[in-house]
DSSP file (Angstrom, degrees, kcal/mol; ACC not computed):
  #  RESIDUE AA STRUCTURE BP1 BP2  ACC     N-H-->O    O-->H-N    N-H-->O    O-->H-N    TCO  KAPPA ALPHA  PHI   PSI    X-CA   Y-CA   Z-CA
    1    1 A X              0   0    0      0, 0.0     2,-0.3     0, 0.0     3,-0.0   0.000 360.0 360.0 360.0 144.7    0.0    0.0    0.0
    2    2 A X     >  -     0   0    0      1,-0.1     4,-1.9     4,-0.0     3,-0.2  -0.570 360.0-130.9 -86.5 143.5    1.3    3.5   -0.8
    3    3 A X  H  > S+     0   0    0     -2,-0.3     4,-3.1     1,-0.2     5,-0.2   0.907 109.9  57.9 -51.2 -41.2    1.6    6.2    1.8
    4    4 A X  H  > S+     0   0    0      1,-0.2     4,-2.6     2,-0.2    -1,-0.2   0.918 101.9  51.5 -60.4 -43.7   -0.1    8.5   -0.5
    5    5 A X  H  > S+     0   0    0      1,-0.2     4,-2.1     2,-0.2    -1,-0.2   0.889 115.1  44.6 -59.4 -42.9   -3.2    6.2   -0.7
    6    6 A X  H  X S+     0   0    0     -4,-1.9     4,-2.7     2,-0.2    -1,-0.2   0.918 111.2  52.2 -71.4 -37.7   -3.3    6.2    3.1
    7    7 A X  H  X S+     0   0    0     -4,-3.1     4,-2.6     2,-0.2    -2,-0.2   0.917 110.9  48.1 -59.7 -48.3   -2.7    9.9    3.4
    8    8 A X  H  X S+     0   0    0     -4,-2.6     4,-2.0    -5,-0.2    -1,-0.2   0.942 113.4  46.6 -61.5 -48.9   -5.6   10.7    0.9
    9    9 A X  H  X S+     0   0    0     -4,-2.1     4,-2.4     1,-0.2    -2,-0.2   0.877 112.6  52.6 -66.9 -37.2   -8.1    8.2    2.9
   10   10 A X  H  X S+     0   0    0     -4,-2.7     4,-3.4     1,-0.2     5,-0.3   0.945 107.1  52.0 -55.1 -49.9   -6.8   10.0    6.3
   11   11 A X  H  X S+     0   0    0     -4,-2.6     4,-1.9     2,-0.2    -2,-0.2   0.874 110.5  47.7 -61.7 -40.2   -7.7   13.4    4.8
   12   12 A X  H  X S+     0   0    0     -4,-2.0     4,-1.9     2,-0.2    -1,-0.2   0.975 112.9  48.0 -63.6 -48.7  -11.2   12.2    3.9
   13   13 A X  H  X S+     0   0    0     -4,-2.4     4,-3.4     2,-0.2    -2,-0.2   0.873 108.8  53.1 -53.8 -43.9  -11.7   10.8    7.3
   14   14 A X  H  X S+     0   0    0     -4,-3.4     4,-2.9     1,-0.2     5,-0.3   0.946 108.4  52.0 -58.8 -43.0  -10.4   13.9    9.0
   15   15 A X  H  X S+     0   0    0     -4,-1.9     4,-2.5    -5,-0.3    -2,-0.2   0.924 110.2  47.3 -60.6 -42.2  -12.9   15.8    7.0
   16   16 A X  H  X S+     0   0    0     -4,-1.9     4,-3.3     1,-0.2     5,-0.2   0.944 114.4  47.5 -63.8 -49.9  -15.8   13.4    8.2
   17   17 A X  H  X S+     0   0    0     -4,-3.4     4,-2.4     2,-0.2    -2,-0.2   0.883 111.0  50.7 -62.4 -37.7  -14.7   13.7   11.8
   18   18 A X  H  X S+     0   0    0     -4,-2.9     4,-1.6     2,-0.2    -1,-0.2   0.894 114.1  43.6 -63.5 -45.3  -14.4   17.5   11.6
   19   19 A X  H  X S+     0   0    0     -4,-2.5     4,-2.4    -5,-0.3     3,-0.4   0.952 113.8  50.9 -67.8 -43.6  -17.9   17.8   10.1
   20   20 A X  H  X S+     0   0    0     -4,-3.3     4,-2.8     1,-0.3    -2,-0.2   0.911 108.2  55.2 -64.2 -36.5  -19.3   15.2   12.7
   21   21 A X  H  X S+     0   0    0     -4,-2.4     4,-2.1    -5,-0.2    -1,-0.3   0.878 107.7  47.8 -56.5 -41.2  -17.6   17.3   15.4
   22   22 A X  H  X S+     0   0    0     -4,-1.6     4,-1.9    -3,-0.4    -2,-0.2   0.869 113.1  48.0 -63.5 -44.3  -19.5   20.4   14.2
   23   23 A X  H  X S+     0   0    0     -4,-2.4     4,-2.6     2,-0.2    -2,-0.2   0.940 113.5  46.3 -65.7 -45.2  -22.8   18.5   14.1
   24   24 A X  H  X S+     0   0    0     -4,-2.8     4,-2.1    -5,-0.3    -2,-0.2   0.900 110.7  53.1 -68.2 -38.7  -22.2   17.1   17.7
   25   25 A X  H  X S+     0   0    0     -4,-2.1     4,-2.1     2,-0.2    -1,-0.2   0.907 107.5  52.3 -57.5 -45.8  -21.2   20.6   19.0
   26   26 A X  H  X S+     0   0    0     -4,-1.9     4,-1.9     1,-0.2    -2,-0.2   0.935 109.9  49.0 -59.5 -46.5  -24.5   22.1   17.6
   27   27 A X  H  < S+     0   0    0     -4,-2.6     4,-0.4     1,-0.2    -1,-0.2   0.895 112.0  48.9 -68.1 -31.2  -26.4   19.4   19.4
   28   28 A X  H  < S+     0   0    0     -4,-2.1     3,-0.4    -5,-0.2    -2,-0.2   0.843 108.7  51.7 -74.1 -27.0  -24.5   20.2   22.6
   29   29 A X  H >< S+     0   0    0     -4,-2.1     3,-0.8     1,-0.2     4,-0.4   0.783 106.7  54.0 -68.6 -34.3  -25.1   23.9   22.2
   30   30 A X  T 3< S+     0   0    0     -4,-1.9    -1,-0.2     1,-0.3    -2,-0.2   0.587 103.4  60.0 -78.0  -7.1  -29.0   23.2   21.9
   31   31 A X  T 3  S-     0   0    0     -3,-0.4    -1,-0.3    -4,-0.4    -2,-0.1  -0.206 126.9 -94.1-112.8  40.1  -28.7   21.2   25.2
   32   32 A X    <   -     0   0    0     -3,-0.8    -3,-0.2     1,-0.1    -2,-0.1   0.961  50.5-150.0  47.8  65.8  -27.5   24.2   27.3
   33   33 A X        -     0   0    0     -4,-0.4    -1,-0.1     1,-0.1     3,-0.1  -0.348  14.8-163.8 -62.8 149.4  -23.8   23.5   27.0
   34   34 A X  S    S+     0   0    0      1,-0.2     2,-0.3    70,-0.1    -1,-0.1   0.789  71.4  44.8-101.0 -46.6  -21.7   24.7   30.0
   35   35 A X  S    S-     0   0    0     69,-0.1    -1,-0.2    70,-0.1     2,-0.0  -0.778  77.8-125.4-104.2 144.3  -18.3   24.5   28.3
   36   36 A X     >  -     0   0    0     -2,-0.3     4,-3.0     1,-0.1     5,-0.2  -0.360  39.1-101.8 -74.4 172.7  -17.1   25.7   25.0
   37   37 A X  H  > S+     0   0    0      1,-0.2     4,-2.4     2,-0.2     5,-0.2   0.919 123.5  48.1 -63.3 -44.1  -15.4   23.2   22.9
   38   38 A X  H  > S+     0   0    0      2,-0.2     4,-1.2     1,-0.2    -1,-0.2   0.823 110.5  51.1 -68.3 -31.5  -12.0   24.5   23.7
   39   39 A X  H  > S+     0   0    0      2,-0.2     4,-2.6     3,-0.1     5,-0.3   0.863 110.1  53.3 -62.0 -44.3  -12.7   24.6   27.5
   40   40 A X  H  X S+     0   0    0     -4,-3.0     4,-2.4     1,-0.2    -2,-0.2   0.955 110.8  43.0 -53.4 -50.9  -13.9   21.0   27.2
   41   41 A X  H  X S+     0   0    0     -4,-2.4     4,-2.0     2,-0.2    -1,-0.2   0.806 112.0  54.2 -66.9 -33.5  -10.8   19.8   25.6
   42   42 A X  H  X S+     0   0    0     -4,-1.2     4,-2.1    -5,-0.2    -1,-0.2   0.918 113.0  42.9 -63.8 -43.5   -8.6   21.7   27.9
   43   43 A X  H  X S+     0   0    0     -4,-2.6     4,-2.4     1,-0.2    -2,-0.2   0.950 111.3  55.1 -76.9 -39.9  -10.2   20.2   31.0
   44   44 A X  H  X S+     0   0    0     -4,-2.4     4,-0.6    -5,-0.3    -1,-0.2   0.917 112.8  42.8 -56.2 -45.8  -10.2   16.8   29.4
   45   45 A X  H  < S+     0   0    0     -4,-2.0     3,-0.5     1,-0.2    -1,-0.2   0.803 113.5  51.4 -71.0 -29.8   -6.4   17.1   28.9
   46   46 A X  H >< S+     0   0    0     -4,-2.1     3,-2.4     1,-0.2    -2,-0.2   0.862  95.4  71.6 -76.0 -28.7   -5.8   18.5   32.3
   47   47 A X  H 3< S+     0   0    0     -4,-2.4    -1,-0.2     1,-0.3    -2,-0.2   0.777  84.4  66.2 -51.1 -35.7   -7.7   15.7   33.9
   48   48 A X  T 3< S+     0   0    0     -4,-0.6     2,-0.3    -3,-0.5    -1,-0.3   0.733 105.4  52.8 -65.9 -16.8   -4.9   13.1   33.1
   49   49 A X  S <  S-     0   0    0     -3,-2.4    48,-0.4    -4,-0.2     3,-0.2  -0.871  74.8-137.5-121.7 149.5   -2.7   15.1   35.6
   50   50 A X  S    S-     0   0    0     -2,-0.3     2,-0.3     1,-0.3    47,-0.2   0.868  97.3 -13.3 -66.8 -33.9   -3.1   16.3   39.1
   51   51 A X  S    S-     0   0    0     45,-0.1     2,-0.4    -3,-0.1    -1,-0.3  -0.945  70.3-163.4-156.6 156.3   -1.6   19.5   38.0
   52   52 A X  E     -A   95   0A   0     43,-2.2    43,-2.0    -2,-0.3     2,-0.1  -0.998  25.2-108.2-146.9 149.0    0.3   20.7   34.8
   53   53 A X  E  >  -A   94   0A   0     -2,-0.4     4,-2.0    41,-0.2     5,-0.2  -0.433  29.4-120.3 -69.7 147.2    2.5   23.6   33.7
   54   54 A X  H  > S+     0   0    0     39,-1.7     4,-2.4     1,-0.2     5,-0.1   0.900 114.9  51.2 -51.9 -50.3    1.0   26.2   31.4
   55   55 A X  H  > S+     0   0    0      1,-0.2     4,-2.1     2,-0.2    -1,-0.2   0.905 111.5  46.3 -59.9 -43.5    3.8   25.4   28.8
   56   56 A X  H  > S+     0   0    0      2,-0.2     4,-1.6     1,-0.2    -1,-0.2   0.903 113.2  49.8 -67.1 -40.4    3.2   21.5   28.9
   57   57 A X  H  X S+     0   0    0     -4,-2.0     4,-2.5     2,-0.2    -1,-0.2   0.855 108.1  53.7 -66.4 -42.4   -0.6   22.0   28.6
   58   58 A X  H  X>S+     0   0    0     -4,-2.4     5,-1.8    -5,-0.2     4,-0.9   0.916 110.1  47.2 -56.0 -47.2    0.0   24.3   25.7
   59   59 A X  H  <5S+     0   0    0     -4,-2.1    -2,-0.2     2,-0.2    -1,-0.2   0.804 110.9  51.8 -64.1 -34.5    2.1   21.7   23.9
   60   60 A X  H  <5S+     0   0    0     -4,-1.6    -2,-0.2     1,-0.2    -1,-0.2   0.962 116.7  39.5 -61.2 -57.3   -0.6   19.0   24.6
   61   61 A X  H  <5S-     0   0    0     -4,-2.5    -2,-0.2     2,-0.1    -1,-0.2   0.484 105.0-125.9 -86.2  -4.3   -3.3   21.0   23.2
   62   62 A X  T  <5 +     0   0    0     -4,-0.9     2,-0.3     1,-0.2    -3,-0.2   0.940  68.6 123.3  60.2  48.3   -1.3   22.5   20.2
   63   63 A X      < -     0   0    0     -5,-1.8    -1,-0.2    -6,-0.1    -2,-0.1  -0.965  69.1 -98.5-133.1 154.9   -2.1   26.2   21.2
   64   64 A X     >  -     0   0    0     -2,-0.3     4,-2.1     1,-0.1     5,-0.1  -0.364  31.3-120.6 -67.6 153.1    0.0   29.1   22.0
   65   65 A X  H  > S+     0   0    0      1,-0.2     4,-2.7     2,-0.2     5,-0.2   0.839 113.8  55.5 -57.4 -39.6    0.6   29.9   25.8
   66   66 A X  H  > S+     0   0    0      2,-0.2     4,-1.4     1,-0.2    -1,-0.2   0.907 109.7  43.4 -70.6 -41.5   -0.9   33.3   25.4
   67   67 A X  H  > S+     0   0    0      2,-0.2     4,-1.7     1,-0.2    -2,-0.2   0.937 115.9  50.4 -63.9 -41.6   -4.3   31.9   23.9
   68   68 A X  H  X S+     0   0    0     -4,-2.1     4,-2.5     1,-0.2    -2,-0.2   0.899 105.7  57.3 -71.4 -40.1   -4.2   29.2   26.6
   69   69 A X  H  X S+     0   0    0     -4,-2.7     4,-2.3     1,-0.2    -1,-0.2   0.872 105.9  47.3 -52.6 -44.3   -3.7   31.8   29.3
   70   70 A X  H  X S+     0   0    0     -4,-1.4     4,-1.5     1,-0.2    -1,-0.2   0.898 114.2  47.7 -66.2 -40.2   -6.8   33.7   28.4
   71   71 A X  H  X S+     0   0    0     -4,-1.7     4,-2.0     2,-0.2    -2,-0.2   0.903 112.9  48.7 -65.3 -42.9   -8.8   30.4   28.4
   72   72 A X  H  X S+     0   0    0     -4,-2.5     4,-2.5     1,-0.2    -2,-0.2   0.881 106.7  56.5 -61.3 -42.4   -7.3   29.3   31.7
   73   73 A X  H  X S+     0   0    0     -4,-2.3     4,-2.5     1,-0.2    -1,-0.2   0.899 108.5  47.5 -61.9 -39.8   -8.0   32.7   33.3
   74   74 A X  H  X S+     0   0    0     -4,-1.5     4,-1.9     1,-0.2    -1,-0.2   0.928 111.8  48.9 -66.4 -45.4  -11.6   32.3   32.4
   75   75 A X  H  <>S+     0   0    0     -4,-2.0     5,-2.5     2,-0.2     6,-1.2   0.859 111.7  49.5 -60.8 -35.1  -11.7   28.8   33.7
   76   76 A X  H ><5S+     0   0    0     -4,-2.5     3,-3.2     4,-0.2    -2,-0.2   0.980 109.7  53.4 -63.2 -55.3  -10.0   30.0   37.0
   77   77 A X  H 3<5S+     0   0    0     -4,-2.5    -2,-0.2     1,-0.3    -1,-0.2   0.787 109.5  46.0 -49.6 -37.5  -12.6   32.8   37.1
   78   78 A X  T 3<5S-     0   0    0     -4,-1.9    -1,-0.3    -5,-0.2    -2,-0.2   0.337 115.1-118.1 -89.1   7.7  -15.5   30.2   36.8
   79   79 A X  T < 5S+     0   0    0     -3,-3.2    22,-0.5     2,-0.2    21,-0.3   0.729  83.7 118.2  63.6  20.2  -13.8   28.1   39.5
   80   80 A X  S   <S+     0   0    0     -5,-2.5    18,-2.4    -6,-0.2     2,-0.3   0.767  79.0  31.1 -83.1 -25.7  -13.3   25.1   37.1
   81   81 A X  E    S-B   97   0A   0     -6,-1.2     2,-0.3    16,-0.3    16,-0.2  -0.942  70.1-144.5-134.9 148.1   -9.6   25.3   37.5
   82   82 A X  E     -B   96   0A   0     14,-3.2    14,-2.3    -2,-0.3     2,-0.4  -0.902  12.1-145.2-112.8 150.3   -7.0   26.4   40.1
   83   83 A X  E     -B   95   0A   0     -2,-0.3     2,-0.4    12,-0.2    12,-0.2  -0.851  16.6-176.6-109.8 146.4   -3.8   28.1   39.5
   84   84 A X  E     -B   94   0A   0     10,-2.5    10,-3.5    -2,-0.4     2,-0.3  -0.984  19.6-136.0-146.6 130.0   -0.7   27.5   41.6
   85   85 A X  E     -B   93   0A   0     -2,-0.4     2,-0.6     8,-0.2     8,-0.2  -0.684  31.3-108.6 -90.8 143.7    2.7   29.1   41.4
   86   86 A X  E >   -B   89   0A   0      6,-1.8     3,-0.9     3,-0.6     6,-0.2  -0.638  23.4-146.7 -68.7 111.0    5.9   26.9   41.7
   87   87 A X  T 3  S+     0   0    0     -2,-0.6     3,-0.2     1,-0.3    -1,-0.2   0.669  97.1  44.7 -63.1 -15.8    7.4   27.6   45.0
   88   88 A X  T 3  S+     0   0    0      1,-0.3     2,-0.3     4,-0.0    -1,-0.3   0.688 126.7  25.6 -96.9 -20.6   10.9   27.0   43.8
   89   89 A X  E X   - B   0  86A   0     -3,-0.9     3,-2.0     3,-0.1    -3,-0.6  -0.808  62.3-161.5-148.0 106.8   10.5   29.1   40.5
   90   90 A X  E 3  S+     0   0A   0     -2,-0.3    -3,-0.1     1,-0.3    -4,-0.1   0.663  88.3  69.3 -51.2 -25.9    7.9   31.8   40.4
   91   91 A X  E 3  S+     0   0A   0     -6,-0.1     2,-0.3    -5,-0.1    -1,-0.3   0.785  85.1  80.7 -68.7 -26.5    8.0   31.7   36.7
   92   92 A X  E <   -     0   0A   0     -3,-2.0    -6,-1.8    -6,-0.2     2,-0.5  -0.651  62.0-169.3 -81.4 132.6    6.4   28.5   36.6
   93   93 A X  E     - B   0  85A   0     -2,-0.3   -39,-1.7    -8,-0.2     2,-0.3  -0.993   4.0-159.0-126.2 130.1    2.6   28.2   36.9
   94   94 A X  E     -AB  53  84A   0    -10,-3.5   -10,-2.5    -2,-0.5     2,-0.4  -0.731   3.7-160.7-106.1 155.3    0.7   25.0   37.4
   95   95 A X  E     +AB  52  83A   0    -43,-2.0   -43,-2.2    -2,-0.3     2,-0.3  -0.997  11.8 171.3-136.8 140.8   -3.0   24.4   36.7
   96   96 A X  E     - B   0  82A   0    -14,-2.3   -14,-3.2    -2,-0.4     2,-0.2  -0.970  37.3 -98.9-145.4 160.1   -5.3   21.7   38.0
   97   97 A X  E     - B   0  81A   0    -48,-0.4   -16,-0.3    -2,-0.3     2,-0.2  -0.532  35.5-135.9 -80.2 146.5   -9.0   21.0   37.8
   98   98 A X     >  -     0   0    0    -18,-2.4     4,-1.8    -2,-0.2     5,-0.1  -0.450  28.6-104.3 -89.7 170.3  -11.1   21.9   40.9
   99   99 A X  H  > S+     0   0    0      2,-0.2     4,-1.8     1,-0.2     5,-0.1   0.856 126.8  50.1 -54.7 -44.5  -13.8   19.6   42.4
  100  100 A X  H  > S+     0   0    0    -21,-0.3     4,-2.6     1,-0.2    -1,-0.2   0.891 107.7  52.8 -67.6 -39.2  -16.4   21.8   40.8
  101  101 A X  H  > S+     0   0    0    -22,-0.5     4,-2.2   -21,-0.2    -2,-0.2   0.878 109.4  49.6 -54.2 -43.0  -14.5   21.7   37.4
  102  102 A X  H  X S+     0   0    0     -4,-1.8     4,-2.6     2,-0.2    -1,-0.2   0.862 109.6  51.5 -72.2 -39.6  -14.5   17.8   37.6
  103  103 A X  H  X S+     0   0    0     -4,-1.8     4,-1.9     1,-0.2    -1,-0.2   0.914 113.4  44.3 -69.2 -40.4  -18.3   17.8   38.4
  104  104 A X  H  X S+     0   0    0     -4,-2.6     4,-1.8     2,-0.2    -2,-0.2   0.860 111.0  53.4 -68.8 -32.0  -19.0   20.1   35.3
  105  105 A X  H  X S+     0   0    0     -4,-2.2     4,-3.2     2,-0.2     5,-0.3   0.937 108.9  51.0 -60.6 -50.0  -16.7   18.1   33.1
  106  106 A X  H  X S+     0   0    0     -4,-2.6     4,-2.2     1,-0.3    -2,-0.2   0.904 109.4  49.4 -63.1 -35.0  -18.6   14.9   34.1
  107  107 A X  H  X S+     0   0    0     -4,-1.9     4,-1.8     2,-0.2    -1,-0.3   0.931 113.5  45.9 -68.2 -36.6  -22.0   16.5   33.2
  108  108 A X  H  X S+     0   0    0     -4,-1.8     4,-2.4     2,-0.2    -2,-0.2   0.876 112.6  51.4 -76.9 -33.8  -20.6   17.7   29.8
  109  109 A X  H  X S+     0   0    0     -4,-3.2     4,-2.6     2,-0.2    -1,-0.2   0.917 110.2  49.0 -60.0 -46.8  -19.1   14.2   29.2
  110  110 A X  H  X S+     0   0    0     -4,-2.2     4,-2.0    -5,-0.3    -2,-0.2   0.884 110.9  50.6 -58.3 -43.3  -22.5   12.6   30.0
  111  111 A X  H  X S+     0   0    0     -4,-1.8     4,-2.2     1,-0.2    -2,-0.2   0.940 112.8  47.3 -60.5 -50.1  -24.2   15.0   27.6
  112  112 A X  H  X S+     0   0    0     -4,-2.4     4,-2.9     1,-0.2    -2,-0.2   0.853 108.8  50.6 -65.1 -38.8  -21.9   14.2   25.0
  113  113 A X  H  X S+     0   0    0     -4,-2.6     4,-2.6     2,-0.2    -1,-0.2   0.873 111.4  51.6 -62.6 -40.8  -22.0   10.4   25.4
  114  114 A X  H  X S+     0   0    0     -4,-2.0     4,-1.7     2,-0.2    -2,-0.2   0.901 110.6  48.1 -65.1 -42.4  -25.8   10.8   25.2
  115  115 A X  H  X S+     0   0    0     -4,-2.2     4,-1.3     2,-0.2    -2,-0.2   0.904 113.3  46.1 -60.1 -50.3  -25.6   12.8   22.0
  116  116 A X  H  X S+     0   0    0     -4,-2.9     4,-2.7     1,-0.2    -2,-0.2   0.890 110.3  54.7 -64.7 -36.0  -23.2   10.4   20.4
  117  117 A X  H  X S+     0   0    0     -4,-2.6     4,-1.8     1,-0.2    -1,-0.2   0.882 106.7  50.9 -59.4 -37.4  -25.4    7.5   21.5
  118  118 A X  H  < S+     0   0    0     -4,-1.7     4,-0.3     2,-0.2    -1,-0.2   0.788 110.8  47.0 -75.7 -22.3  -28.3    8.9   19.9
  119  119 A X  H >< S+     0   0    0     -4,-1.3     3,-1.1    -3,-0.2    -2,-0.2   0.892 112.7  52.0 -83.4 -40.0  -26.4    9.5   16.5
  120  120 A X  H >< S+     0   0    0     -4,-2.7     3,-2.3     1,-0.2    -2,-0.2   0.782  90.7  78.8 -58.4 -31.9  -25.1    5.9   16.8
  121  121 A X  T 3< S+     0   0    0     -4,-1.8    -1,-0.2     1,-0.3    -2,-0.2   0.741  82.3  64.7 -49.2 -31.6  -28.6    4.5   17.3
  122  122 A X  T <  S+     0   0    0     -3,-1.1     2,-0.3    -4,-0.3    -1,-0.3   0.578  85.2  91.4 -72.0  -8.0  -29.4    4.7   13.6
  123  123 A X  S <  S-     0   0    0     -3,-2.3     2,-0.1    -4,-0.2    -3,-0.0  -0.598  78.4-120.2 -85.9 146.1  -26.8    2.2   12.7
  124  124 A X     >  -     0   0    0     -2,-0.3     4,-2.7     1,-0.1     3,-0.3  -0.389  34.8-100.2 -74.9 162.9  -27.5   -1.5   12.4
  125  125 A X  H  > S+     0   0    0      1,-0.2     4,-1.7     2,-0.2     5,-0.1   0.793 123.8  52.9 -58.8 -32.2  -25.6   -3.9   14.7
  126  126 A X  H  > S+     0   0    0      2,-0.2     4,-1.7     1,-0.2    -1,-0.2   0.922 109.9  48.9 -73.5 -37.8  -23.3   -4.9   12.1
  127  127 A X  H  > S+     0   0    0     -3,-0.3     4,-2.4     2,-0.2    -2,-0.2   0.909 111.9  50.3 -53.1 -50.9  -22.3   -1.2   11.4
  128  128 A X  H  X S+     0   0    0     -4,-2.7     4,-3.1     1,-0.2    -1,-0.2   0.897 109.6  49.8 -54.3 -44.7  -21.9   -0.6   15.1
  129  129 A X  H  X S+     0   0    0     -4,-1.7     4,-2.6     1,-0.2    -1,-0.2   0.885 112.7  46.4 -61.1 -44.5  -19.6   -3.6   15.4
  130  130 A X  H  X S+     0   0    0     -4,-1.7     4,-2.1     2,-0.2    -1,-0.2   0.835 114.4  47.8 -76.1 -32.3  -17.5   -2.5   12.4
  131  131 A X  H  X S+     0   0    0     -4,-2.4     4,-2.7     2,-0.2     5,-0.2   0.955 113.5  47.5 -68.8 -48.1  -17.3    1.1   13.8
  132  132 A X  H  X S+     0   0    0     -4,-3.1     4,-2.3     1,-0.2    -2,-0.2   0.921 115.3  44.7 -59.0 -47.0  -16.4   -0.1   17.2
  133  133 A X  H  X S+     0   0    0     -4,-2.6     4,-1.8     2,-0.2    -1,-0.2   0.879 112.9  52.7 -66.2 -42.2  -13.7   -2.5   15.9
  134  134 A X  H  X S+     0   0    0     -4,-2.1     4,-2.7     1,-0.2     5,-0.2   0.957 111.5  44.7 -51.7 -60.5  -12.4    0.2   13.5
  135  135 A X  H  X S+     0   0    0     -4,-2.7     4,-2.0     1,-0.2    -2,-0.2   0.849 112.2  50.7 -57.0 -40.6  -12.0    2.7   16.3
  136  136 A X  H  X S+     0   0    0     -4,-2.3     4,-0.7    -5,-0.2    -1,-0.2   0.899 114.9  44.6 -65.5 -36.3  -10.4    0.3   18.7
  137  137 A X  H  X S+     0   0    0     -4,-1.8     4,-0.8    -5,-0.2    -2,-0.2   0.906 114.1  50.5 -72.2 -41.2   -7.8   -0.8   15.9
  138  138 A X  H >X S+     0   0    0     -4,-2.7     4,-2.7     1,-0.2     3,-0.6   0.910  94.9  73.0 -67.2 -42.6   -7.1    2.9   14.8
  139  139 A X  H 3X S+     0   0    0     -4,-2.0     4,-1.8     1,-0.3    -1,-0.2   0.853  99.9  38.0 -54.8 -49.9   -6.4    4.2   18.2
  140  140 A X  H 3X S+     0   0    0     -4,-0.7     4,-0.6     1,-0.2    -1,-0.3   0.828 115.8  54.6 -70.5 -22.7   -2.9    2.7   18.9
  141  141 A X  H << S+     0   0    0     -4,-0.8     3,-0.4    -3,-0.6     4,-0.3   0.850 107.6  48.3 -77.9 -32.2   -1.9    3.1   15.4
  142  142 A X  H >X S+     0   0    0     -4,-2.7     3,-1.6     1,-0.2     4,-0.5   0.839 104.0  61.9 -65.7 -34.8   -2.7    6.9   15.4
  143  143 A X  H >< S+     0   0    0     -4,-1.8     3,-0.5    -5,-0.3    -1,-0.2   0.749  95.4  61.7 -72.9 -14.7   -0.8    7.3   18.7
  144  144 A X  T 3< S+     0   0    0     -4,-0.6    -1,-0.3    -3,-0.4    -2,-0.2   0.630  94.6  62.8 -68.9 -19.4    2.2    6.2   16.8
  145  145 A X  T <4        0   0    0     -3,-1.6    -1,-0.2    -4,-0.3    -2,-0.2   0.580 360.0 360.0 -80.5 -20.7    2.0    9.2   14.6
  146  146 A X    <<        0   0    0     -3,-0.5    -1,-0.2    -4,-0.5    -2,-0.1   0.628 360.0 360.0 -94.0 360.0    2.5   11.7   17.4
């Protein structure tokens, strides 16, 4: 198989996923969303760590530190995230999810799962199984590309 063929297929699928994400977000917005898309993914990424430095979170989310700082300031103001200065080096700032932020994130995740489930409901069992197997198989392969 040619790399180019895989690349073209990946681009096609990225477009499908991008469009699907837009549709899902429209559904989320209609159900009184609490978090914006960026806030949601920032909290999801932060959830992996007890606390994380701004520069490391910036790398993980592929956004500039200045843009992320604005987003995190809003999350701190809303009490979803806490800010902590490094006692050894005041230039370093750590961020972590508060208990309240964790609760809000759980609500948003449940809403998202509900929306996705309703979309998947239209598929027959065979298509569901193919989709499940495909997503399970692609996950470790995609991880190798980062």
